[in-house]
C-alpha positions in Angstrom: -3.0 8.5 24.6 -0.7 5.5 25.0 0.2 3.9 21.7 1.4 0.3 21.5 3.0 -1.3 18.4 1.3 -4.6 17.6 3.6 -5.7 14.8 6.3 -4.5 12.5 7.9 -5.5 9.2 4.9 -5.1 6.9 5.1 -3.8 3.3 2.9 -0.7 3.7 0.0 -1.9 5.7 -3.6 -0.8 5.1 -7.2 -2.0 5.4 -7.3 -3.3 9.0 -10.2 -5.5 9.9 -10.7 -7.0 13.4 -12.0 -10.6 13.3 -14.3 -12.3 15.8 -11.5 -14.0 17.6 -9.5 -10.8 18.0 -7.0 -11.4 15.2 -6.4 -8.5 12.8 -6.4 -8.7 9.0 -4.4 -6.1 7.0 -3.4 -5.8 3.4 0.1 -5.0 2.4 0.0 -2.6 -0.5 3.6 -3.0 -1.6 3.7 -6.7 -0.7 0.6 -7.7 -2.7 -0.9 -9.9 0.1 -3.5 -10.3 2.7 -2.0 -10.8 6.2 -3.4 -12.0 9.5 -1.9 -10.8 12.8 -2.4 -12.6 16.1 -2.7 -10.9 19.5 1.0 -11.5 20.1 1.9 -9.7 16.9 2.8 -12.8 14.8 2.0 -12.0 11.2 1.1 -14.8 8.7 0.1 -14.6 5.1 -3.5 -15.5 4.2 -3.3 -15.0 0.5 -0.9 -13.7 -2.2 -3.1 -11.4 -4.2 -0.6 -9.5 -6.4 -1.1 -5.9 -7.6 -1.7 -3.5 -4.7 -4.3 -4.7 -2.2 -5.5 -1.4 -0.6 -8.7 -2.0 1.5 -10.5 -4.9 3.1 -13.8 -5.8 4.6 -15.7 -8.9 5.7 -18.7 -9.7 3.6 -22.1 -11.3 4.4 -20.7 -14.7 3.4 -17.8 -14.5 5.8 -15.2 -14.0 3.1 -12.8 -11.1 2.9 -13.5 -8.6 0.1 -10.4 -6.7 -1.1 -10.0 -3.5 -3.1 -6.9 -4.0 -5.2 -5.6 -0.8 -6.8 -3.6 -2.7 -9.5 -0.2 -1.9 -8.0 2.3 0.8 -7.4 6.0 1.1 -8.4 8.3 -0.1 -5.6 9.4 2.4 -3.0 12.3 4.6 -4.1 13.5 5.2 -0.6 15.8 2.7 1.1 14.6 3.7 4.5 10.9 4.4 4.1 8.0 2.5 2.4 6.5 5.1 0.0 4.3 3.9 -2.9 5.2 5.7 -6.2 3.3 6.2 -9.4 2.3 2.9 -11.1 4.1 2.1 -14.4 2.1 3.4 -17.4 1.2 -0.2 -18.5 -0.2 -1.2 -15.1 -3.7 -2.6 -15.7 -6.7 -1.3 -13.7 -7.3 -2.8 -10.4 -10.1 -5.1 -9.2 -12.3 -6.3 -6.4 -11.1 -9.7 -5.0 -12.7 -12.1 -2.6 -10.6 -14.3 -0.3 -11.7 -17.4 1.6 -10.0 -17.0 5.0 -9.9 -20.7 5.8 -8.1 -21.8 2.6 -6.5 -18.6 1.3 -8.2 -19.2 -2.1 -9.3 -16.1 -3.9 -11.1 -14.9 -7.0 -11.7 -11.7 -8.9 -15.3 -10.6 -8.3 -15.3 -7.4 -10.4 -12.8 -6.2 -13.0 -12.8 -2.8 -14.7 -15.1 -2.7 -17.7 -16.9 -0.3 -20.0 -19.9 -0.4 -17.6 -17.6 0.0 -14.5 -14.5 1.8 -15.7 -12.7 2.1 -12.4 -8.9 2.4 -12.2 -7.8 1.8 -8.7 -10.3 0.5 -6.1 -9.1 1.8 -2.7 -11.5 1.3 0.2 -14.9 -0.4 0.8 -17.7 -0.6 3.3 -20.7 -3.0 3.5 -24.2 -1.8 4.3 -27.0 -3.7 6.1 -28.5 -4.8 2.8 -25.4 -6.8 2.0 -24.1 -4.6 -0.8 -21.0 -2.5 -0.6 -19.7 0.9 -1.5 -16.1 1.2 -2.8 -14.0 4.1 -3.8 -12.0 4.4 -7.0 -8.9 6.5 -6.3 -8.2 7.2 -9.9 -4.6 7.0 -11.3 -1.8 9.3 -12.4 -0.7 8.3 -15.9 2.2 10.4 -16.9 1.0 13.9 -17.4 -2.7 12.9 -17.1 -4.8 12.0 -14.1 -7.7 9.6 -14.4 -10.2 10.9 -11.9 -11.8 8.6 -9.4 -15.4 8.1 -8.0 -17.5 5.9 -5.9 -19.3 2.6 -6.9 -22.0 0.4 -5.4 -21.8 -3.4 -5.9 -23.5 -6.6 -4.8 -21.5 -9.1 -2.9 -22.5 -12.0 -5.1 -21.0 -10.4 -8.2 -24.4 -9.8 -9.8 -24.4 -6.0 -10.2 -22.1 -3.0 -10.0 -22.6 0.6 -11.0 -20.8 4.0 -10.7 -22.8 6.2 -8.4 -20.6 9.3 -7.8 -18.3 10.8 -10.4 -15.9 12.6 -10.4 -14.1 12.7 -7.1 -10.5 13.5 -7.9 -8.9 11.0 -5.6 -11.6 9.2 -3.6 -10.2 7.2 -0.7 -11.8 6.3 2.6 -15.5 5.4 2.7 -17.8 4.8 5.6 -21.4 4.9 6.7 -23.1 6.9 9.5 -24.5 4.9 12.4 -28.0 5.0 10.9 -26.8 4.1 7.5 -28.3 7.2 5.9 -25.1 9.0 5.1 -22.1 7.9 3.0 -18.7 9.6 3.9 -16.0 9.8 1.3 -12.5 11.2 1.9 -10.8 12.9 -1.1 -7.0 12.5 -0.6 -5.6 15.3 -2.8 -8.1 18.0 -2.0 -8.1 17.1 1.7 -11.9 17.2 1.9 -14.3 14.9 3.7 -17.6 14.6 1.8 -21.0 13.5 3.0 -23.7 12.1 0.6 -27.3 11.5 1.8 -28.7 8.0 0.9 -32.4 7.2 0.3 -31.9 3.4 -0.3 -29.1 0.9 -0.7 -26.8 2.2 -3.4 -28.8 5.3 -4.0 -27.5 8.9 -3.3 -30.5 11.2 -2.9 -28.9 14.6 -3.2 -25.7 16.4 -4.0 -22.8 15.9 -1.6 -21.6 18.5 0.9 -18.3 19.0 2.7 -18.0 18.0 6.3 -14.5 19.4 6.7 -11.1 19.9 5.1 -7.4 19.9 6.1 -4.7 22.5 5.6 -1.7 22.7 3.2 0.5 19.6 3.2 -2.1 17.5 4.8 -4.2 14.8 3.1 -7.0 12.3 3.9 -6.8 8.6 3.6 -9.1 5.8 4.9 -11.6 6.2 7.8 -13.7 4.6 10.4 -16.8 5.9 12.2 -17.5 6.0 15.9 -20.8 5.0 17.5 -21.1 8.7 18.4 -21.2 9.5 14.7 -17.8 11.1 14.6 -15.7 10.3 11.6 -12.0 9.3 12.2 -9.8 9.8 9.2 -6.2 8.9 8.8 -4.1 11.8 7.6 -0.9 11.1 5.8 1.3 14.1 5.6 0.3 15.2 9.1 0.7 11.8 10.5 -2.4 11.7 12.6 -6.0 10.5 13.0 -8.4 13.4 12.5 -11.7 13.3 14.2 -14.5 15.2 12.4 -17.9 15.9 13.9 -20.7 15.0 11.4 -21.9 18.6 11.9 -18.7 20.0 10.6 -16.1 22.2 12.1 -12.4 21.9 12.9 -11.2 18.3 13.4 -9.6 17.1 16.6 -6.1 15.7 16.1 -4.6 12.5 17.5 -0.9 12.4 16.5 0.6 9.2 15.2 4.2 8.1 15.0 4.3 7.9 11.2 3.8 10.7 8.7 2.1 8.2 6.4 -0.7 7.1 8.7 -3.1 5.3 6.4 -6.1 3.7 8.2 -8.0 3.0 11.4 -10.5 0.4 12.6 -12.1 -0.6 15.9 -12.2 -3.8 17.9 -12.2 -5.3 21.3 -15.1 -6.3 23.5 -16.8 -2.9 23.4 -15.1 -1.6 20.2 -13.0 0.8 22.2 -9.7 -0.5 20.9 -8.3 1.3 17.9 -5.9 -0.2 15.4 -4.0 2.1 13.1 -1.8 1.2 10.1 1.5 3.1 9.9 2.5 2.9 6.2 6.0 4.2 5.8 7.4 2.3 8.8 5.4 -0.9 8.1 3.8 -1.1 11.5 0.4 -1.5 13.1 -0.4 0.4 16.3 -3.1 -0.2 18.9 -4.5 2.1 21.6 -7.5 2.5 23.8 -9.9 4.9 22.2 -12.0 7.4 24.2 -15.2 6.4 22.6 -16.4 3.1 21.0 -16.2 2.6 17.3 -19.2 1.5 15.2 -19.4 -2.2 14.5 -19.3 -2.9 10.8 -22.2 -4.4 9.1 -20.7 -7.8 8.3 -17.4 -8.0 10.3 -19.0 -9.4 13.5 -22.7 -9.1 13.2 -23.2 -11.5 10.3 -23.7 -15.2 11.4 -22.0 -16.3 8.2 -19.0 -14.1 8.9 -18.7 -15.2 12.5 -18.9 -18.9 11.4 -16.3 -18.4 8.7 -14.0 -16.6 11.0 -14.3 -19.3 13.7 -13.7 -22.0 11.1 -10.6 -20.3 9.7 -9.2 -19.9 13.2 -10.0 -23.6 14.2 -9.3 -26.0 11.4 -5.7 -26.8 10.9 -5.6 -23.1 11.7 -5.0 -20.9 8.6 -1.9 -19.9 10.6 -0.6 -23.3 9.7 -1.4 -23.0 6.0 1.7 -20.8 5.5 4.7 -20.1 7.7 4.8 -17.1 9.9 6.6 -14.1 8.4 9.6 -14.7 10.7 9.8 -18.3 9.7 9.5 -17.5 6.0 12.3 -15.0 6.3 14.7 -17.5 7.8 
């Protein structure tokens, strides 16, 4: 499989989302921002979000919804981008919403007694317009605050914890029929499935689809139209492809040991985009099977209109200088 590098110089990229015009959104975990990447690889800042933006998805209103983990400590390595444990006084993260045309953003959900999340990590919208998101939990000195999975409404009207505990919940995705929620647990290296009976409702206990070996971990994921689950594997530096029926995963090696996420785009969703964390790059490649179109990214009229507007009006590319221009 031929791998092309779309862009470089990002501060630990994650959360890739392909827009209707072919541009790619990513978050920069260590840079605290949402970034838009054109087909020629030019990267421009959409919004400065602070903290540690970790996952992104387009919502039914066309805005970009971001899981912000609250922030990590800066990388301790001069050569590699590696997030380290958040300082003890780092507040819990949040769910943020960004207008792609203006870059304006707001906090949709903050941690509370009713929703005591620590570090929102990844999210996926369903066809009902609500979204699932993972709470990765947080290390706090000698203690670890366990994570879980939440379901929330896009208008900010309701949020609830649905699954707890999952030690380090990370990537989340839905099966093609929307009847199964997949959750990757980073530290245990286990990919879970949970049957759904209605939007936001888990109908039975979860079961394990597959797991990885020692020194391998699981990060964010995307689902193919075939139903296969493609999970980024930091440690191994690969995309692991799990059958929904279980078994040993197929391995697609990547050129970064901290491979963090994957999404699909292109005319038939057969182009994969993979974020390479420690080297600050985004890779692209032709994928052997088409990926699953996400509920709101291209199928929602509001999302498509918002994306066209943000690409047309004094183009959001003009709102802020390109990364190269800003560095001069």
